[in-house]
C-alpha positions in Angstrom: -13.2 -16.8 15.4 -13.1 -17.8 18.9 -15.1 -15.3 21.5 -11.5 -15.7 23.4 -10.1 -13.5 20.2 -13.3 -11.3 19.9 -12.0 -10.4 23.7 -8.1 -10.0 23.0 -8.7 -7.3 19.9 -11.4 -6.2 22.1 -8.5 -5.7 25.0 -5.6 -5.0 21.8 -8.7 -1.8 20.9 -9.2 -0.4 24.9 -6.0 1.4 24.5 -4.7 0.3 27.2 -0.8 0.7 27.6 1.7 -1.6 29.2 0.2 -1.1 32.9 -2.9 -2.1 32.3 -3.9 1.7 32.3 -6.3 3.2 29.9 -4.2 5.9 27.0 -6.4 8.8 26.0 -9.2 8.5 24.2 -9.2 8.4 20.7 -11.4 10.6 18.3 -14.3 7.6 17.2 -14.6 6.6 14.2 -16.7 4.9 12.1 -15.2 1.8 11.3 -16.4 -1.7 12.2 -15.5 -5.3 12.7 -15.9 -7.5 9.7 -16.0 -11.2 9.8 -14.9 -13.2 7.2 -17.1 -16.8 8.1 -15.2 -19.2 5.0 -11.3 -18.3 6.3 -12.0 -16.0 9.2 -9.7 -13.1 8.8 -11.0 -10.2 10.8 -10.9 -6.8 9.0 -11.2 -3.6 11.4 -12.8 -1.1 8.6 -15.2 1.3 7.2 -17.3 -0.8 5.2 -16.0 -4.0 3.4 -17.9 -6.4 1.4 -14.9 -9.2 -0.3 -12.6 -10.7 2.2 -9.0 -9.8 0.6 -7.8 -13.2 1.6 -10.1 -16.4 -0.3 -12.8 -13.7 -1.9 -15.0 -14.4 0.1 -18.0 -12.0 1.3 -18.1 -10.7 4.8 -20.2 -10.3 6.8 -20.3 -7.4 9.8 -19.7 -8.6 13.6 -22.3 -7.4 15.9 -21.1 -4.4 18.6 -22.1 -3.7 21.7 -24.8 -1.2 20.5 -26.8 -3.9 18.1 -27.0 -6.7 21.0 -29.0 -4.3 23.1 -26.1 -3.5 25.3 -25.2 -0.4 27.4 -21.8 -0.9 27.9 -22.1 3.0 30.5 -19.9 4.6 28.4 
């Protein structure tokens, strides 16, 4: 998965409407991004062990907290 794809996904998940204004904040949930290294499929789930497309194992994609980043939220 490329960084560009991750940026697009983050933008889509940020909840911006068509004019770029943020929507009302959704309640926080424990969902995590998981990526399959074999086929590149990305999932949003609370827990995921294997890819539904190719059955390979998936890995959790680190978030800003995992990377030690403070985004001021």
